[in-house]
N, C-alpha and C positions, 0 to 999 in steps of 0.2 A: 458808457462810458463817450464822455466828450471831451475832443482835442481840441481846445481854446486856443484860438488867436491873442498872445500874450504879450503885454506889454511891460512896462518896468515894474509895475502896481499889479501884475497879473500875480495867484498865486499856483502852487505846479495843478494837473489835474485830481480832477477829484477822485477817479477810481478805475478799475482796472477794465479792459473788455472781454465780454464774456467770449465761449466758443461762436456762437451763431454773433455776435457783434462781430466780430473778428474777421471774419469770414464776407462779412456783410464789408466790411473797410477794402481786405485784398479785392474784391470785386470791384468795388469805386475803382478802386487806383488801376484794376487789370484796363476799365472802359474810359477809366480817362488820360491816361498816362501822364503826358505832362499838362495837361490842362487843370484846370483851376477845381480843387474839391470842395464843395460849398461848404460853407462851417455848419451853417443851417441845416444841413441835411444831418447834422452828427444829433441836434437836439433830441431827436426820436427815439436815438439808440442811448439815451441818460437816463435811467434808473429815478424815479421818482422820489426815492428815499436818500437819496445820496444828498447831502449837504456840503457843499464845497467847504463851506466854512470849518463846518466841523471834521470833516474826514482828513485823516494821516495824510502825510507828504511823500502822494507819489511818486516819480519821476520819470517821466515819456522820452525812451531815446530810439535811437536805429545807430548801434554801432557796426559788429562785422558780421561776417558769415555767420550761420547757423551750424555746427559744430557736427560733422558726419556722424561721429560716434556716441554722440550726446554728449552729456557730462560728466564723463569718466575720465579719473586723470592718468588712469593706468592706460589709454586708449590716446592720451596726449594735451586732452582737457585742461585748462590754465598753464601751458609750460611757458606761454610768452606773457600771460597775462594774469592780476589776479583770479583766482581760480570762484571767489565769490561765496560759491556755496561750500568750499572745501578748506581746508587751512594746511599749510604746509609746515616742515621743522622751524625753516628760516623763512627771513623776505632778505630781499636788496632794502636799503636804503636808499635816500636820494642822489647820496654821495658816491655810491657803489658799494660800500661795504653792507657788510651782512649782520640782521638782527636777528634776536629769536623772534618765533609766532608762538609756535606751541614748544619749541627745546627754549630751556633756561639756560642748558650748556653743553658746547660742543669740541672734542678735542683728538687731536690728532696724533697718533703714537709716535716715537722715537722714530722707529724703522719707517713709517711715513704708510705701514698696510694697513692700520682700522684706525676707522673714525667710530669713537665712543658718543652717545648724543643722551642725553639728561632730558626728559620732559618736565613739562610745567605739572603740578600736583591738579587731581582733580575737575582734569579736564573733560566734558560731557558735547556729543552728537547731539544734535539738535534732535532725534528723538528720545534724547534721555538716555539712550547707552554710555557708558563710560567710553572715555580714547583714550588709551595705556600702550606701553611697546608690544605689545603683541599685534595690534592695528597698524602698526608703524610696519614691523619685521613684514606681516602676509604683506601690506602694500609692495612692498622693495620686492620682493618672494614675488607675486604675482607681475608686477613690471617687467620683472629680469625673464619670466617665462613668456611672456605676449610679447615682447622684442618689438614694442614698437616705439613710438617717439622718444623716448629713455635710453640711450644706450648706455644699458646693464648689463655688457658683456666681459667689465672687466670686475665684477663683484660676486663673488666664492660663496659668502653666505654672510646674511644676515640675520642676529640672535637677540632673543629679549632677555637681553643679565638680570632684567627685574623687574616690577612695575612698572617703572620710570624712566627705565637705563635702556637701550640699545645696541649693539656693536655690530659696524660693517668690517668686513673682512674681504681686501682687495687681493688680485691675484699678482697685481705691480702697482707699486705707487703711482696717485695720478690726485694731483691738488687739484685739479677740475673738478673732482668728486661732490666738492662742496656745493658747487652749482647747480647738481641732482636734488641736493638736499633742501633747496628752496626753489625746485619746480617743477619738483611731485608730490600733491597733496594726498593727505591722508583719508583713506577710505577705511570702513568699518568690516573689520574680519567676520564680525558673524550674521552679516545682512548684506554683502558683496554677492552677486551674483551677474549672471550676464545681462540683464536687463538693467542692471546696477543705472547706467549712464542718462535710461528712461525717466529713472525717479532716483537721483541720486542723494545720498545721508552726509552731513558733512558737520566739521565745525566751525564753518566758516560766519562771515557776518551775516547772509541772507540762509535763505531754504525756499527750496523750491514751491510756488502753489499750485501753478498750473504751465503748462508746454502747449501748446497748440502749434503742433509740428508745421513749418511755412509761412508760420502768420506771427507769433509772439511767442514770448518767455515772462512768465511772472513772477516775481523774487518777492518774498517779503522779509523784513528782519527778524532775525535768529535769537528768540528770547533766551536762548541759552550760551550765547555768543561770549566768551570772556576773553576780554582782552588782554595781550600780555604786557602793555604798559600804557593804562589812558593817561598818562601826562604827554606821551608819542603821538605827533599828528595822525601819521601811518596805522594806528593801531588803535586807537580809540573807538568807540561804539559809533557805527556811521549814521548820520542827521538823518537819513532818508530813510522811512519805513518801510514804501514799497518800491519796487523797481518795473517798468514794463518797458521791454525790452522788444521793439516791434522787430520783424525779418523783410528789409527790401533791397532792391535796386539802385544803385546811382539816380536812375532818374527818379524813380518812385520816390529817396527820400527828398529829392531837391522840391519837386512839387509839396510832398508833403511838408517841408521848412517853408516853402513861399507865403503857402495858406495858416502860418503862425500852427501847424499840430503837434510839433515836438518840441520840445527843449533843451534835447541836445543831438547831435547826428556827426559821424562822421561823413567828410563833405570830399569830394574830388575837387580835385584845382582849378578845374576847366568852369563847376559853378562857383568858385569863391567869390569874383572880384563882383556877378550879378547878384549875389544873394545879398552881399556886404550892402550894394549899393542901396539893397532896399531899403535897411537899415534897423532890422527887427531882430537883429542877432549881433555876436559877438562873436570873433574869429580867434579861435585859439591856434595858433599856428606853433605845434609841438616837435621838437629835436626828435628825431630819431636815427638808429642805425639800420634802418629799413632799407636797404641797397637795391639797385637793380642792375645787374651785369649777365652776360655773356658766356659760358662755359666754352672751350675748346676742345676736341675730341684730337687726345694727342698721341694716340698710337696711328704711326702710318698705315699699318695694315684695317685701320678703322678710316680714316681721312689723308689721303697724301698731299693734301694742301693746307691744312688748319697744322699738321702734326707738323708743317715748318717753322722755325724758331721767327725766322725772318719774316714771315703772314701774320704771325698773333702779332709782331713789335710793329709792323708798320701799321694794320687795319687799328691797332690800339692808340698811335700816334697822332692819326687822323680824324678820330672824333672829338669835337669841338664840344668839350662836355658844360662848358658855361653856354654855348647855344642854348642844348638841349634844356638848362636850365630856367635859364630865359625866355624861349621860344613858346616850346611844348608848356613848360610845367609853371609857367608864370610866377618863375624867381621862388616858386613853394619847394625850393630843392636847394643841393648844392654838389656839387660835383663831386662823386666818387673815386679812390683810387686804390683801395682797399676792401677787404671781408668787415672790417672793423675801423674805420676814418672814427677819430678821435678818441675811441677807448686807449687805454695804456700800450697794449697790444697791436696797435694798427699799424698800415705800414708806410712809408714815404711816399710825399708826392714827387716824382720824378723831377728831374732835372727840365724836360723839354715841355714841363706844363706852361712855363711862361713864354714859351715862344709864339709868334706871331704863325699864324697857320700857312703862309707863303714857307717859311722856315722849314714847316712841319712836315709839310707835303716833298719840299726836295729830299731831306732825311729820309722820310719811308719810299722816294722813290730809288733813292739810293740803297737800303738795303735792300729791298725788292729785286734790283738789275744785279746786286751783287750775289744773289742768291739766285739768279739765272730767270728771272720772272719777265718778259722784255712786252711792251706794249705792241698790242697787236692792230688789226688794221681798223677796229673800231674801238679801240684805246684799251679793251680789256685784255690784259696782261697774258702770256703764254710760257709756257715751260713745257719741251720735251710732248709737246700735242695737247700739253694737260692745260685749260681755261682756269683763270684764279676765280673759280665762282662755285658758291656753296649754296644751300637753304639757310635760312636763318629761323628757327622756331622759335613760338611764344604763344601763350595762354590765349585760347580765342576766346573775344569777349571782355577781355581784358583791355581799357583804351589806353592806359598808359604805357602797357607793353607794346601795344600795336602803333603808339606813334612812337616809342625811343627806336623799335626795329625799322621801320620804315624810315627815320631819319638817319640814323647809324647805318642804313643801308646806302642813302646817297651822300652821307659822307665821304663813304669809302668809295665809292664810285670816282670821284676825284684823282685818287690813287691806283685806279684800274681795278678794281674790283669791282665782281657782281653778285651782288648778293639780294639772296629773293628770299623776303621775310614771308612765312609760312605761318600761320592759324590754323591751332588743331587742340585738341584736347588733353589731360594729361594724360589719358591710357593710351594716344596713340603720341604723345613725346619721347613715354617713357620707352618703348618699341625702340627708337632712333638717335635717342641721347647721347648712346655712346661713340656713332658715326657720324652724325650732324650738330654744329652751334647750336645750343640753346639760350634765350634770356629768361635766365631764373630770378627770382628773389630771394633772398638771405638778409641775415642781419639778428645778431646777439647780444646781450649784454654778457655772455658765457663765450671764455678763449678755447671753449671745446668743441666750437662749430667751425675754429679754424682748423680742428685738428682733422673732424669729419670730413671737412672738404679739400684737404690736399694730403692728409695722410696717405700714403700707398695702401696702407692695410685697409682701408675704406673705396679703395677704389672698385668703382659696378654696384656698390653696396646702393641698392636707392636711390634717391636724387643726388647724393652725396659723392664726389669725384667722379661724376657722371663720365668725364674728358679720361679719365685713366691715367693721372697724374702721379708720375712718379721720381723723387729729387732724394738718394740717400741724406743729401746734407740736409734738407728737407725733416727729415723723417728724422733724424738725429738729434735735432733741435726740438724737435716734436717731445722726441721722448725725453731730454733733459726737461724742458718745462714739467714735466708730466709730475718727475722726477722730483721736482723741488719740493723744498719744506715750506714753501709760503709762497701766497701767489704773489708778495711782491717779487721775490726772489726769480719767479717763473719772469717776469715778463722779457729780462734779458734776452730768454731764450726763444721766447717768441717774436720777440722785435727780430732775432738774427733768422728767423724761417721766413719770418716777411721781406728780408733783404733778400733772400734765394728765390722768392716765390716772382717779386719783382721783375726779376731778370729772367726768368722761365716764360711769364706770363699764362700763366696757364687758366685764367681767367680775363678780362677786359670789363674792369668795373667799370659804371657810367654814370649814377647816377646816386644821391640820398637821399632819400623824400622826406618833406616835410610832413608829418602828418595834423591836415587839418580836420577844424572840430568846430559845427556852428551850436553857439550855445545860446541861449537867454540869458537877457544881459543881466538877470536876476540871481541867475545860477554860478557861482564863484568855483572854479575848479581845484581850489588851491595852487601848490603847487607841484605840477605833474613830474612824474618821472621820465626820465630819455624811456623813447619807446622802441622796442628790436622788431621784428619784422611782424608784418600783420597789422594792421591798420584798421583801430577799431576797437577790440576788446582793451589792449594794452593803458586804454585811458583810466580802466577801472583800478589800475595799479594804487591809484592812492586814494580811491573811492572812502576811504575814510574821514579824508579833509576836504568832500563836496559839503557846500554851504548853499541854504537859499537866502537871500539878504533882502530880500523884497516882503513888507507885510501883508 
């Protein structure tokens, strides 16, 4: 495999890496770090039988992290992005509405407790076995038992009504269940097993050719893929016959980009300007709802400081989000005020957002003083012998979270806070996140995520609602939204919940990230969809639109 240095007239790389060649690439990467990887060194790796002009059209790229559980939808693969290897019942279009993927029809019963889904006929998996309602029922049952990334606790049963029809019965009405129909891809009932994620079979546009763990994933076009609508750009047969997805960290991918070894790569904001100055790539800056924010412990027994409303309000007020965007993220972000900014169920921008920082500091000081928090000798506020201090945890090795934590701590210091940023692993953060603030990342195109984070029923469940937030008014509004007869009807109740949430400040949302991608100028990514949390893999949500435009 040769990673070529591309110009506007170049063709995609000719073939894929062998396992031995991929190992060589990783060794080179580790040895050279950010140094130059000489293109000439790869000529020794090029198979003599490969003719670039006659070869198919592979695309070499670096996307997101390698999935820990493999490529198994039941364990979370494809929830936020195109599963590539598999297909879901529904898909989201560019406008946010749902369109059929392997489903031709879906209806909700008058009591809103049953969803009936009809499949397209003559569907098959990549191994030639038929895909029917039995596989759909099996997939949802397995996901319900697994209790993984998909919350199916409200699903009573799923039944095969006929070869092409399946019925889902819910305990309680939940209009958000339609999101699950688009997020859980279907696996084959007759061949699914514990190692499915290592050797997946699906009905998506691609099938796995090889997975060299820690190095690369090689996919090739699935000849049995059946488009739901060849005239719909999101559903037509993909242009690229092969995909080579290399796994690399931020520094390594930047080095590979600088030497022209990739045609597409997710890009950290800190590298964007330097790479664009080189002039060999086009920068795609994609709107996302991928946010970063601080979850506050809300119970006094867990944290007597952050459980006070005035403390959270004051901290929230003194964070200059625009400064975070401009100075830390190079403008490749926008201020965040809720978990779903710019989506129909997002929260409103607070009245004080346009105030000058001097005015914000005065108001924050007033809030704290009225609550009994007065400046000590060193400027740190105190109350009844308790200092206004707490740690702020973030994921170690994540440069954006580190910068946000350090900058937020510095801004809060002006109001008398003493915040101590602490980098740690998710395993260790999980143990303390109920007692200490954590800088998390969330962001979904489903309103269900708002319920997962704010509904008291989810308090302490995994990373959702880690601060044990509880407000009956919010719970009631979310319940009414679930019981609505359509997404449009539910929006008013979601917004009602957001209004109360903004008053309680269980979170301080900081920024919404722009997802940056460096692409060969010959690569046209079509019209990428708004992206959820997870920079990298979501860019593939419209992969059927991608084209190579150079001869």
